[in-house]
NUMILO-485402 format. One record per residue (C-alpha): residue number from 0; z, x, y. Coordinates in pm, 1 decimal. Each point is the difference from the previous one (the first is absolute). Layout:
# NUMILO-485402
{k=NUM | w=Z | u=X | v=Y}
...
***
This chain:
# NUMILO-485402
{k=0 | w=10838.8 | u=9946.6 | v=9833.0}
{k=1 | w=280.4 | u=-233.1 | v=-97.3}
{k=2 | w=-3.2 | u=-185.2 | v=330.9}
{k=3 | w=-378.2 | u=-35.7 | v=-18.6}
{k=4 | w=21.3 | u=-152.1 | v=-347.4}
{k=5 | w=-190.7 | u=277.8 | v=-177.6}
{k=6 | w=286.9 | u=199.1 | v=-150.3}
{k=7 | w=-99.2 | u=92.0 | v=-357.6}
{k=8 | w=146.0 | u=-214.7 | v=-276.4}
{k=9 | w=224.1 | u=232.5 | v=-195.8}
{k=10 | w=233.2 | u=-213.7 | v=-210.6}
{k=11 | w=-250.7 | u=-120.5 | v=-260.4}
{k=12 | w=-347.8 | u=97.5 | v=-115.2}
{k=13 | w=-260.2 | u=-180.6 | v=212.2}
{k=14 | w=-192.6 | u=-89.6 | v=-317.8}
{k=15 | w=241.1 | u=-71.8 | v=-287.1}
{k=16 | w=324.3 | u=-56.5 | v=194.9}
{k=17 | w=186.7 | u=263.2 | v=-207.4}
{k=18 | w=303.3 | u=147.5 | v=176.6}
{k=19 | w=-81.3 | u=345.3 | v=136.8}
{k=20 | w=350.7 | u=147.6 | v=30.3}
{k=21 | w=-13.2 | u=166.2 | v=-341.8}
{k=22 | w=-372.0 | u=73.1 | v=-21.4}
{k=23 | w=-87.1 | u=368.5 | v=-2.3}
{k=24 | w=-368.4 | u=-51.5 | v=84.1}
{k=25 | w=-71.2 | u=-187.3 | v=321.7}
{k=26 | w=-311.0 | u=-29.7 | v=211.8}
{k=27 | w=-41.5 | u=-135.7 | v=352.5}
{k=28 | w=-289.7 | u=-246.1 | v=-4.0}
{k=29 | w=-108.3 | u=-19.9 | v=362.0}
{k=30 | w=-221.1 | u=-307.8 | v=-24.5}
{k=31 | w=271.1 | u=-198.9 | v=-183.8}
{k=32 | w=276.6 | u=94.1 | v=242.7}
{k=33 | w=245.6 | u=157.0 | v=-238.5}
{k=34 | w=79.2 | u=201.8 | v=-307.9}
{k=35 | w=-112.9 | u=-46.5 | v=-354.9}
{k=36 | w=146.9 | u=121.5 | v=-325.0}
{k=37 | w=-180.6 | u=281.5 | v=-180.0}
{k=38 | w=-148.4 | u=-231.2 | v=-262.3}
{k=39 | w=-163.8 | u=-230.9 | v=254.3}
{k=40 | w=-117.2 | u=299.4 | v=205.2}
{k=41 | w=-174.3 | u=142.6 | v=-307.5}
{k=42 | w=-188.0 | u=-326.6 | v=-56.3}
{k=43 | w=-91.5 | u=-22.7 | v=366.6}
{k=44 | w=-123.3 | u=359.3 | v=6.9}
{k=45 | w=-218.5 | u=-67.8 | v=-305.7}
{k=46 | w=-152.7 | u=-302.9 | v=173.0}
{k=47 | w=-71.2 | u=140.4 | v=343.7}
{k=48 | w=95.0 | u=366.8 | v=25.8}
{k=49 | w=253.9 | u=153.5 | v=239.1}
{k=50 | w=-102.8 | u=-194.3 | v=311.2}
{k=51 | w=310.8 | u=-133.0 | v=182.1}
{k=52 | w=238.2 | u=158.1 | v=-255.7}
{k=53 | w=253.0 | u=275.0 | v=52.2}
{k=54 | w=36.6 | u=255.6 | v=-274.4}
{k=55 | w=283.9 | u=-47.9 | v=-245.3}
{k=56 | w=154.7 | u=324.3 | v=130.5}
{k=57 | w=8.9 | u=-146.8 | v=351.5}
{k=58 | w=106.5 | u=-346.2 | v=-116.3}
{k=59 | w=363.7 | u=68.2 | v=-84.1}
{k=60 | w=52.9 | u=214.6 | v=310.9}
{k=61 | w=-159.9 | u=-267.6 | v=218.2}
{k=62 | w=210.3 | u=-271.0 | v=-164.5}
{k=63 | w=322.9 | u=189.7 | v=67.8}
{k=64 | w=-102.6 | u=103.5 | v=352.1}
{k=65 | w=-93.4 | u=-354.1 | v=101.3}
{k=66 | w=322.2 | u=-132.5 | v=-151.6}
{k=67 | w=214.7 | u=241.4 | v=198.0}
{k=68 | w=-187.9 | u=-77.0 | v=321.3}
{k=69 | w=33.4 | u=-374.7 | v=-53.1}
{k=70 | w=377.8 | u=23.5 | v=-26.1}
{k=71 | w=60.4 | u=201.9 | v=316.3}
{k=72 | w=-21.2 | u=-73.9 | v=366.5}
{k=73 | w=-249.7 | u=210.3 | v=193.3}
{k=74 | w=276.7 | u=169.9 | v=197.8}
{k=75 | w=166.5 | u=108.1 | v=-326.1}
{k=76 | w=-308.4 | u=152.9 | v=-160.8}
{k=77 | w=22.8 | u=372.0 | v=-50.0}
{k=78 | w=-268.8 | u=246.8 | v=-93.5}
{k=79 | w=-187.6 | u=-112.6 | v=-308.1}
{k=80 | w=-50.8 | u=251.3 | v=-277.6}
{k=81 | w=-331.7 | u=-36.1 | v=-180.3}
{k=82 | w=-66.0 | u=181.9 | v=-324.6}
{k=83 | w=-367.5 | u=-88.7 | v=9.9}
{k=84 | w=-170.6 | u=14.9 | v=343.4}
{k=85 | w=-273.7 | u=-236.5 | v=-124.2}
{k=86 | w=259.6 | u=-278.4 | v=12.0}
{k=87 | w=-36.0 | u=-8.4 | v=377.7}
{k=88 | w=-376.8 | u=-47.0 | v=-24.5}
{k=89 | w=40.4 | u=-273.2 | v=-260.3}
{k=90 | w=247.5 | u=-181.6 | v=223.2}
{k=91 | w=-236.8 | u=34.6 | v=296.7}
{k=92 | w=-285.6 | u=-139.2 | v=-210.5}
{k=93 | w=221.8 | u=-299.0 | v=-82.2}
{k=94 | w=69.1 | u=-44.6 | v=371.2}
{k=95 | w=-371.7 | u=22.9 | v=85.3}
{k=96 | w=-94.3 | u=-254.5 | v=-264.4}
{k=97 | w=268.9 | u=-251.0 | v=94.1}
{k=98 | w=-78.0 | u=18.1 | v=372.3}
{k=99 | w=-380.0 | u=28.3 | v=-38.1}
{k=100 | w=-3.8 | u=345.9 | v=159.3}
{k=101 | w=-210.0 | u=302.6 | v=-63.1}
{k=102 | w=149.2 | u=346.4 | v=42.8}
{k=103 | w=-236.0 | u=75.2 | v=289.3}
{k=104 | w=142.6 | u=-300.6 | v=189.7}
{k=105 | w=352.0 | u=139.8 | v=-14.4}
{k=106 | w=-23.4 | u=226.9 | v=304.7}
{k=107 | w=344.0 | u=159.3 | v=-27.8}
{k=108 | w=-33.6 | u=83.6 | v=-371.0}
{k=109 | w=-31.9 | u=371.7 | v=68.8}
{k=110 | w=341.2 | u=-6.0 | v=164.3}
{k=111 | w=178.2 | u=-112.5 | v=-318.1}
{k=112 | w=-191.6 | u=192.2 | v=-266.9}
***
């Protein structure tokens, strides 16, 4: 994702530019290409519902997972431990959106899920 230019923005909120390091509530906003703070996510959810938003429970885990992946070479990646299995689906939905895919177009999906 990084080499393709669609790696999620994770340093600052994609709406208010607040630093996300110390935020407890984070949400991945697929159609804005990054994470938002909890306050901005609440406003966005009020405006348009949950479409293209991760849950707050998934947000922090996704943020940490993506950060650890970004800082390691592929050959050095070990097994990833996920507390919430929905995180994988949220990350795949991000991938689909950014690359204009639909799940049915990803022929080898069954091999990785």
